[in-house]
N, C-alpha and C positions, 0 to 999 in steps of 0.2 A: 504494500500500500504506500509505503514511504517513497519507493522508487517512482511510482506513478505520479504522486503529488509533487515530488521534487524535480523529476526529470521529464517524464513523458508529457504531462499536461502543459507545463510551461514551455517546453520545446514546440509543441503544436501551436501555442498562442504566438510565440515569436516568429515561427515560420509564416503563420497567417498574416501577422502584422507587417513583416518586412517583405515577403515575397508577393503578396497580393498586389503590390504597387507595380510589379513588373508585368507589363501587358503582353510580353512575348511568350510566356510559358504558363501553363496551368498545372504543372506537376506539383506546385506548392500545395494545391488543394488535396491532392492524393496523399501527400505526406501528412498534412494536417488531419485528415480523416483517419489515417492509419494510426498515428500517435494517440489521438483522442480515443479511438476504439480500443487500443491496447491498454490505455490508462483505465478505461471503464471496466474492461475485463479483469484487470488486476485488482481494482477496487472491489468488485463483486466477489472475486475469489477470496480476498481478505476477509470480507464480511462473512462469507460461508465458512471459512476456516474458524473464525471466532465463534460462530454459533455452534458448529460441530464440537469444538473444544469445550465450550461451556456446557453443552448437553452431555458429553461423554464423562465429564468429571463431576457431574451432579452438583455443580456450583451455581448453576443458573445465573441470573442477574440480580439476585437478592443480596442484601448486605448494606454496606455503608452508603452514604449519600452519593459518593463518587461513583460507586457501582450502579446506583439507580440512575444517575445522570447519563452514564454510558448506555444504559438500556434504552432511554428515551431518545438518544441520538440515533 
């Protein structure tokens, strides 16, 4: 998840911001979509891993206020 938020999503934004001004090529859009899609997949995989881990350890999302806040996020 960290890799997606630190590298993939910002890279897609930078590519869209800098390359969209070049009227000669549309390959920037392909890279923009690929990087954003990969970031989304990694985010969803991270959420699934967290849910599976929490359910396997019978810890659920109960406990301190911090844990409850994470549940609502």
